[in-house]
MMTF fields as JSON, N, C-alpha, C and O atoms, coordinates in Angstrom:
{
  "mmtfVersion": "1.0.0",
  "mmtfProducer": "UNKNOWN",
  "numBonds": 323,
  "numAtoms": 324,
  "numGroups": 81,
  "numChains": 1,
  "numModels": 1,
  "chainsPerModel": [1],
  "groupsPerChain": [81],
  "chainIdList": ["A"],
  "bondAtomList": [4, 2, 8, 6, 12, 10, 16, 14, 20, 18, 24, 22, 28, 26, 32, 30, 36, 34, 40, 38, 44, 42, 48, 46, 52, 50, 56, 54, 60, 58, 64, 62, 68, 66, 72, 70, 76, 74, 80, 78, 84, 82, 88, 86, 92, 90, 96, 94, 100, 98, 104, 102, 108, 106, 112, 110, 116, 114, 120, 118, 124, 122, 128, 126, 132, 130, 136, 134, 140, 138, 144, 142, 148, 146, 152, 150, 156, 154, 160, 158, 164, 162, 168, 166, 172, 170, 176, 174, 180, 178, 184, 182, 188, 186, 192, 190, 196, 194, 200, 198, 204, 202, 208, 206, 212, 210, 216, 214, 220, 218, 224, 222, 228, 226, 232, 230, 236, 234, 240, 238, 244, 242, 248, 246, 252, 250, 256, 254, 260, 258, 264, 262, 268, 266, 272, 270, 276, 274, 280, 278, 284, 282, 288, 286, 292, 290, 296, 294, 300, 298, 304, 302, 308, 306, 312, 310, 316, 314, 320, 318],
  "bondOrderList": [1, 1, 1, 1, 1, 1, 1, 1, 1, 1, 1, 1, 1, 1, 1, 1, 1, 1, 1, 1, 1, 1, 1, 1, 1, 1, 1, 1, 1, 1, 1, 1, 1, 1, 1, 1, 1, 1, 1, 1, 1, 1, 1, 1, 1, 1, 1, 1, 1, 1, 1, 1, 1, 1, 1, 1, 1, 1, 1, 1, 1, 1, 1, 1, 1, 1, 1, 1, 1, 1, 1, 1, 1, 1, 1, 1, 1, 1, 1, 1],
  "groupList": [{"groupName": "MET", "atomNameList": ["N", "CA", "C", "O"], "elementList": ["N", "C", "C", "O"], "formalChargeList": [0, 0, 0, 0], "bondAtomList": [1, 0, 2, 1, 3, 2], "bondOrderList": [1, 1, 2], "singleLetterCode": "M", "chemCompType": "L-PEPTIDE LINKING"}, {"groupName": "ASP", "atomNameList": ["N", "CA", "C", "O"], "elementList": ["N", "C", "C", "O"], "formalChargeList": [0, 0, 0, 0], "bondAtomList": [1, 0, 2, 1, 3, 2], "bondOrderList": [1, 1, 2], "singleLetterCode": "D", "chemCompType": "L-PEPTIDE LINKING"}, {"groupName": "GLU", "atomNameList": ["N", "CA", "C", "O"], "elementList": ["N", "C", "C", "O"], "formalChargeList": [0, 0, 0, 0], "bondAtomList": [1, 0, 2, 1, 3, 2], "bondOrderList": [1, 1, 2], "singleLetterCode": "E", "chemCompType": "L-PEPTIDE LINKING"}, {"groupName": "PHE", "atomNameList": ["N", "CA", "C", "O"], "elementList": ["N", "C", "C", "O"], "formalChargeList": [0, 0, 0, 0], "bondAtomList": [1, 0, 2, 1, 3, 2], "bondOrderList": [1, 1, 2], "singleLetterCode": "F", "chemCompType": "L-PEPTIDE LINKING"}, {"groupName": "LEU", "atomNameList": ["N", "CA", "C", "O"], "elementList": ["N", "C", "C", "O"], "formalChargeList": [0, 0, 0, 0], "bondAtomList": [1, 0, 2, 1, 3, 2], "bondOrderList": [1, 1, 2], "singleLetterCode": "L", "chemCompType": "L-PEPTIDE LINKING"}, {"groupName": "GLY", "atomNameList": ["N", "CA", "C", "O"], "elementList": ["N", "C", "C", "O"], "formalChargeList": [0, 0, 0, 0], "bondAtomList": [1, 0, 2, 1, 3, 2], "bondOrderList": [1, 1, 2], "singleLetterCode": "G", "chemCompType": "PEPTIDE LINKING"}, {"groupName": "THR", "atomNameList": ["N", "CA", "C", "O"], "elementList": ["N", "C", "C", "O"], "formalChargeList": [0, 0, 0, 0], "bondAtomList": [1, 0, 2, 1, 3, 2], "bondOrderList": [1, 1, 2], "singleLetterCode": "T", "chemCompType": "L-PEPTIDE LINKING"}, {"groupName": "LYS", "atomNameList": ["N", "CA", "C", "O"], "elementList": ["N", "C", "C", "O"], "formalChargeList": [0, 0, 0, 0], "bondAtomList": [1, 0, 2, 1, 3, 2], "bondOrderList": [1, 1, 2], "singleLetterCode": "K", "chemCompType": "L-PEPTIDE LINKING"}, {"groupName": "VAL", "atomNameList": ["N", "CA", "C", "O"], "elementList": ["N", "C", "C", "O"], "formalChargeList": [0, 0, 0, 0], "bondAtomList": [1, 0, 2, 1, 3, 2], "bondOrderList": [1, 1, 2], "singleLetterCode": "V", "chemCompType": "L-PEPTIDE LINKING"}, {"groupName": "TRP", "atomNameList": ["N", "CA", "C", "O"], "elementList": ["N", "C", "C", "O"], "formalChargeList": [0, 0, 0, 0], "bondAtomList": [1, 0, 2, 1, 3, 2], "bondOrderList": [1, 1, 2], "singleLetterCode": "W", "chemCompType": "L-PEPTIDE LINKING"}, {"groupName": "ALA", "atomNameList": ["N", "CA", "C", "O"], "elementList": ["N", "C", "C", "O"], "formalChargeList": [0, 0, 0, 0], "bondAtomList": [1, 0, 2, 1, 3, 2], "bondOrderList": [1, 1, 2], "singleLetterCode": "A", "chemCompType": "L-PEPTIDE LINKING"}, {"groupName": "GLN", "atomNameList": ["N", "CA", "C", "O"], "elementList": ["N", "C", "C", "O"], "formalChargeList": [0, 0, 0, 0], "bondAtomList": [1, 0, 2, 1, 3, 2], "bondOrderList": [1, 1, 2], "singleLetterCode": "Q", "chemCompType": "L-PEPTIDE LINKING"}, {"groupName": "ARG", "atomNameList": ["N", "CA", "C", "O"], "elementList": ["N", "C", "C", "O"], "formalChargeList": [0, 0, 0, 0], "bondAtomList": [1, 0, 2, 1, 3, 2], "bondOrderList": [1, 1, 2], "singleLetterCode": "R", "chemCompType": "L-PEPTIDE LINKING"}, {"groupName": "TYR", "atomNameList": ["N", "CA", "C", "O"], "elementList": ["N", "C", "C", "O"], "formalChargeList": [0, 0, 0, 0], "bondAtomList": [1, 0, 2, 1, 3, 2], "bondOrderList": [1, 1, 2], "singleLetterCode": "Y", "chemCompType": "L-PEPTIDE LINKING"}, {"groupName": "CYS", "atomNameList": ["N", "CA", "C", "O"], "elementList": ["N", "C", "C", "O"], "formalChargeList": [0, 0, 0, 0], "bondAtomList": [1, 0, 2, 1, 3, 2], "bondOrderList": [1, 1, 2], "singleLetterCode": "C", "chemCompType": "L-PEPTIDE LINKING"}, {"groupName": "PRO", "atomNameList": ["N", "CA", "C", "O"], "elementList": ["N", "C", "C", "O"], "formalChargeList": [0, 0, 0, 0], "bondAtomList": [1, 0, 2, 1, 3, 2], "bondOrderList": [1, 1, 2], "singleLetterCode": "P", "chemCompType": "L-PEPTIDE LINKING"}, {"groupName": "ILE", "atomNameList": ["N", "CA", "C", "O"], "elementList": ["N", "C", "C", "O"], "formalChargeList": [0, 0, 0, 0], "bondAtomList": [1, 0, 2, 1, 3, 2], "bondOrderList": [1, 1, 2], "singleLetterCode": "I", "chemCompType": "L-PEPTIDE LINKING"}, {"groupName": "ASN", "atomNameList": ["N", "CA", "C", "O"], "elementList": ["N", "C", "C", "O"], "formalChargeList": [0, 0, 0, 0], "bondAtomList": [1, 0, 2, 1, 3, 2], "bondOrderList": [1, 1, 2], "singleLetterCode": "N", "chemCompType": "L-PEPTIDE LINKING"}, {"groupName": "SER", "atomNameList": ["N", "CA", "C", "O"], "elementList": ["N", "C", "C", "O"], "formalChargeList": [0, 0, 0, 0], "bondAtomList": [1, 0, 2, 1, 3, 2], "bondOrderList": [1, 1, 2], "singleLetterCode": "S", "chemCompType": "L-PEPTIDE LINKING"}],
  "groupTypeList": [0, 1, 2, 2, 3, 4, 2, 2, 5, 6, 7, 4, 8, 6, 9, 8, 7, 10, 8, 8, 11, 1, 7, 12, 2, 2, 13, 8, 4, 1, 10, 12, 4, 2, 5, 14, 15, 16, 17, 2, 16, 18, 17, 8, 3, 18, 16, 10, 4, 8, 14, 4, 2, 18, 2, 15, 18, 7, 12, 15, 6, 0, 18, 2, 8, 8, 7, 0, 4, 2, 11, 16, 7, 18, 2, 7, 8, 8, 7, 1, 13],
  "groupIdList": [1, 2, 3, 4, 5, 6, 7, 8, 9, 10, 11, 12, 13, 14, 15, 16, 17, 18, 19, 20, 21, 22, 23, 24, 25, 26, 27, 28, 29, 30, 31, 32, 33, 34, 35, 36, 37, 38, 39, 40, 41, 42, 43, 44, 45, 46, 47, 48, 49, 50, 51, 52, 53, 54, 55, 56, 57, 58, 59, 60, 61, 62, 63, 64, 65, 66, 67, 68, 69, 70, 71, 72, 73, 74, 75, 76, 77, 78, 79, 80, 81],
  "secStructList": [7, 7, 4, 4, 4, 4, 1, 6, 6, 7, 7, 2, 2, 2, 2, 2, 2, 2, 2, 2, 2, 6, 6, 7, 6, 6, 6, 6, 1, 7, 6, 6, 1, 7, 1, 1, 7, 2, 2, 2, 2, 2, 2, 2, 2, 2, 2, 2, 2, 2, 2, 6, 7, 1, 1, 4, 4, 4, 1, 7, 7, 2, 2, 2, 2, 2, 2, 2, 2, 2, 2, 2, 2, 2, 2, 2, 2, 2, 2, 6, 7],
  "xCoordList": [0.908, 0.101, 0.683, 1.07, 0.61, 1.242, 1.136, 0.068, 2.516, 2.434, 1.878, 1.605, 1.51, 0.919, -0.918, -1.417, -1.296, -2.68, -3.02, -4.18, -1.717, -1.926, -1.743, -2.035, -1.259, -1.12, -2.837, -3.758, -2.794, -4.053, -4.781, -4.079, -5.852, -6.501, -6.739, -7.457, -5.614, -5.936, -7.546, -8.297, -7.88, -9.138, -9.068, -8.511, -9.724, -9.487, -9.621, -8.759, -10.722, -10.788, -9.297, -8.504, -9.396, -7.69, -6.631, -5.911, -6.73, -5.126, -5.248, -4.339, -6.773, -6.466, -6.472, -5.861, -7.078, -6.228, -4.952, -4.325, -4.487, -3.113, -1.866, -0.753, -2.431, -1.902, -1.918, -1.009, -3.547, -3.407, -2.232, -1.357, -2.577, -2.137, -0.223, 0.042, 0.545, 1.318, 1.86, 2.836, 0.98, 0.77, 1.461, 2.264, 0.506, 1.171, -0.027, 0.009, -1.114, -2.015, -2.181, -3.277, -0.886, -0.868, -0.638, -0.346, -0.602, -0.747, -2.065, -2.211, -3.103, -4.848, -5.322, -6.29, -4.399, -5.097, -5.39, -4.913, -6.144, -6.697, -5.384, -4.99, -4.571, -3.554, -4.055, -3.278, -5.642, -5.97, -6.209, -6.495, -5.827, -5.661, -4.359, -4.208, -3.348, -2.032, -1.715, -1.885, -1.456, -1.253, -1.613, -1.229, -3.029, -3.858, -3.287, -2.613, -3.659, -2.724, -2.995, -4.098, -2.108, -2.153, -2.503, -3.138, -2.527, -3.343, -5.153, -5.889, -5.758, -7.117, -7.317, -8.433, -6.05, -6.639, -6.677, -7.561, -5.553, -5.7, -6.981, -7.323, -7.651, -8.91, -9.703, -10.548, -9.703, -11.037, -10.855, -11.811, -9.685, -8.957, -9.377, -9.682, -9.369, -9.75, -11.4, -11.984, -11.948, -13.323, -13.732, -14.698, -13.066, -13.378, -13.027, -13.995, -12.081, -11.694, -12.887, -13.077, -13.552, -14.57, -15.825, -16.162, -16.405, -16.997, -16.978, -17.945, -15.516, -15.321, -15.28, -14.509, -16.018, -15.795, -16.198, -17.399, -16.009, -16.661, -17.921, -18.838, -17.89, -19.296, -20.132, -19.827, -21.047, -21.979, -22.686, -23.064, -22.732, -22.719, -21.952, -22.462, -20.826, -19.71, -19.513, -18.474, -20.098, -20.286, -20.995, -22.22, -20.499, -21.431, -22.838, -23.385, -23.211, -24.723, -23.916, -22.895, -24.945, -24.261, -24.44, -23.503, -25.294, -25.508, -24.226, -23.795, -23.726, -22.295, -21.171, -20.359, -21.272, -19.895, -20.43, -19.547, -21.297, -21.696, -20.774, -19.871, -21.238, -21.015, -19.207, -18.348, -19.153, -17.245, -16.551, -15.329, -17.369, -16.665, -16.766, -16.139, -17.824, -18.085, -16.909, -16.058, -16.758, -15.51, -14.431, -13.918, -13.669, -12.535, -12.808, -11.803, -13.936, -13.982, -13.848, -13.385, -14.464, -14.691, -13.43, -13.245, -12.335, -11.094, -10.438, -9.562, -10.499, -9.712, -10.08, -9.293, -11.272, -11.824, -11.143, -10.871, -10.927, -10.4, -8.916, -8.5, -8.143, -6.461, -6.367, -5.193, -7.428, -7.407, -7.207, -6.684, -7.623, -7.527, -6.464, -6.062],
  "yCoordList": [-1.073, -0.167, 1.453, 1.892, 1.814, 3.312, 4.324, 4.633, 4.783, 5.361, 6.349, 6.853, 6.991, 8.509, 8.206, 8.907, 7.307, 6.707, 6.58, 6.642, 6.348, 6.28, 7.499, 7.604, 8.766, 10.271, 10.301, 9.785, 11.112, 11.439, 12.586, 13.534, 12.586, 13.243, 13.288, 13.993, 12.014, 11.784, 11.594, 11.09, 11.882, 11.491, 10.643, 11.064, 9.35, 8.129, 8.522, 8.243, 9.191, 10.116, 10.734, 10.428, 11.482, 12.18, 11.232, 11.287, 10.172, 9.384, 8.878, 8.963, 8.104, 7.157, 7.902, 7.453, 9.111, 10.317, 10.375, 10.055, 10.924, 10.734, 9.911, 10.244, 8.463, 7.684, 7.03, 6.581, 7.227, 6.941, 8.054, 7.78, 9.2, 10.41, 9.684, 9.303, 9.574, 9.292, 7.844, 7.313, 7.164, 5.92, 4.495, 3.635, 4.838, 3.759, 2.775, 2.358, 2.447, 1.823, 0.569, 0.184, -0.238, -1.175, -0.826, -1.806, 0.394, 0.64, 0.275, -0.258, 0.752, 0.207, -1.194, -1.756, -1.677, -2.959, -4.195, -4.264, -5.03, -5.941, -6.808, -6.587, -7.971, -8.677, -9.988, -10.888, -9.997, -10.975, -10.936, -11.719, -9.335, -9.005, -8.854, -7.871, -9.37, -9.259, -9.868, -11.073, -9.741, -11.007, -10.304, -10.246, -9.662, -9.058, -7.875, -7.052, -7.76, -6.908, -5.457, -4.989, -4.953, -3.296, -2.685, -1.761, -2.538, -1.587, -1.953, -1.068, -2.909, -3.086, -2.734, -2.437, -2.734, -1.956, -0.346, 0.503, -0.29, 1.53, 2.236, 3.418, 1.023, 1.627, 1.745, 2.633, 0.85, 0.777, 1.911, 2.514, 2.199, 2.975, 4.502, 5.384, 4.721, 5.766, 5.95, 6.939, 4.763, 4.901, 5.32, 6.006, 4.917, 5.3, 6.707, 7.467, 7.151, 8.273, 9.815, 10.851, 9.271, 9.968, 9.972, 11.029, 8.816, 8.583, 9.369, 9.397, 10.142, 10.742, 11.907, 12.491, 12.798, 13.8, 14.978, 15.021, 15.922, 16.307, 17.327, 17.885, 17.453, 18.274, 16.659, 15.869, 16.742, 15.734, 15.668, 14.666, 16.755, 16.748, 16.069, 15.584, 15.912, 15.392, 14.295, 13.867, 13.272, 11.845, 10.817, 10.76, 10.356, 9.04, 8.77, 9.243, 8.029, 7.582, 5.926, 5.423, 5.494, 3.736, 3.096, 2.428, 3.231, 2.681, 2.886, 2.002, 3.988, 4.863, 3.937, 3.512, 3.585, 2.811, 1.296, 0.457, 1.036, -0.597, -0.593, -1.39, 0.59, 0.434, 0.473, -0.213, 1.521, 1.156, 0.591, 0.617, -0.285, -1.821, -2.969, -3.963, -2.963, -3.843, -3.566, -4.436, -2.14, -1.866, -2.452, -2.925, -2.626, -3.233, -4.453, -5.129, -4.993, -6.224, -7.372, -8.493, -6.419, -6.996, -6.79, -7.588, -5.702, -5.866, -6.587, -6.989, -7.188, -8.653, -9.484, -9.87, -10.006, -11.188, -11.027, -12.112, -10.016, -9.91, -10.341, -11.324, -9.898, -10.06, -11.102, -11.467, -12.297, -13.698, -14.43, -15.545, -13.825, -14.974, -14.642, -15.358],
  "zCoordList": [-0.049, -0.209, 0.224, 1.307, -0.53, -0.761, 0.605, 1.132, 1.076, 2.373, 2.148, 3.238, 1.31, 0.623, 1.617, 2.498, 1.169, 1.457, 2.818, 3.226, 3.753, 5.476, 5.91, 7.101, 5.264, 6.159, 6.394, 5.761, 7.544, 8.197, 7.39, 7.037, 7.13, 6.438, 4.581, 3.873, 4.222, 2.705, 2.322, 3.157, 1.447, 1.222, -0.134, -1.147, -0.029, -1.059, -2.436, -3.269, -2.719, -4.248, -4.871, -5.762, -4.135, -4.096, -4.565, -5.562, -3.408, -3.65, -4.871, -5.697, -5.187, -6.351, -7.398, -8.367, -7.526, -8.763, -8.982, -9.992, -7.694, -8.097, -8.238, -8.645, -7.693, -8.004, -9.641, -10.338, -9.911, -11.999, -12.818, -13.639, -12.296, -12.634, -12.753, -13.894, -12.072, -11.584, -12.047, -11.517, -13.282, -13.42, -12.716, -13.079, -11.276, -10.347, -9.756, -8.599, -10.701, -10.472, -9.839, -9.431, -9.72, -8.775, -7.688, -7.001, -6.957, -5.989, -5.26, -4.16, -6.271, -5.543, -5.765, -5.252, -6.682, -7.16, -6.131, -4.998, -6.648, -5.486, -6.005, -7.15, -5.038, -5.241, -6.048, -6.37, -6.38, -7.021, -9.034, -9.94, -8.822, -10.184, -10.427, -11.152, -10.16, -10.384, -11.732, -11.546, -12.617, -13.975, -15.543, -16.712, -14.24, -15.888, -16.536, -15.916, -18.246, -18.544, -18.22, -17.939, -18.278, -17.573, -18.478, -17.969, -19.772, -20.635, -20.258, -20.692, -19.658, -19.535, -18.284, -17.857, -17.445, -15.775, -16.381, -16.261, -16.973, -17.05, -17.821, -17.769, -18.636, -19.373, -18.484, -18.601, -17.232, -16.148, -15.261, -14.775, -15.048, -14.345, -14.908, -14.105, -16.262, -16.87, -16.697, -16.253, -17.159, -16.9, -15.27, -14.935, -14.685, -12.677, -12.973, -12.936, -13.209, -12.93, -13.357, -12.72, -14.848, -15.129, -13.966, -13.432, -13.674, -12.861, -11.495, -10.733, -11.215, -10.362, -10.561, -9.8, -11.595, -11.915, -10.958, -11.225, -10.061, -8.935, -10.11, -9.506, -11.274, -11.708, -12.395, -13.288, -11.613, -12.127, -13.612, -14.218, -13.923, -15.337, -16.126, -17.135, -15.91, -16.707, -16.218, -16.722, -15.206, -15.202, -16.12, -16.223, -16.498, -17.37, -16.823, -15.827, -17.581, -17.121, -16.959, -17.427, -16.089, -15.854, -17.361, -17.799, -17.944, -19.264, -20.166, -20.906, -20.048, -20.854, -20.592, -21.414, -18.808, -18.263, -18.668, -18.849, -18.767, -19.204, -20.458, -20.711, -21.269, -23.054, -22.983, -23.538, -22.105, -22.371, -21.772, -21.92, -20.662, -20.105, -20.756, -20.389, -22.132, -22.948, -23.61, -23.792, -24.08, -24.981, -24.833, -25.847, -23.398, -23.421, -22.902, -22.685, -22.611, -22.668, -24.385, -24.596, -25.19, -26.351, -27.099, -28.018, -26.858, -27.296, -26.909, -27.675, -25.412, -25.24, -25.962, -26.826, -25.886, -26.446, -28.179, -28.692, -28.881, -30.391, -29.883, -30.497, -29.034, -28.94, -28.492, -28.546, -27.761, -27.35, -28.657, -28.641, -29.869, -30.86, -31.528, -32.445]
}
């Protein structure tokens, strides 16, 4: 775990945004995801960041999120062949 997160008063959203911006996603990943392609993980993090926009009108709807996740999944299926 990133020690920055352990600092008192650190907000989870702020910390995750900083970790993703610094391309250190591995600090927030569940250990069970080790071995997953980093590009897929980065794509999911990008979706998560859009969902965390402070301006509600800039956040995607759940149906848009589902479409984005399905796109990532379909790209993975194509690469597996």
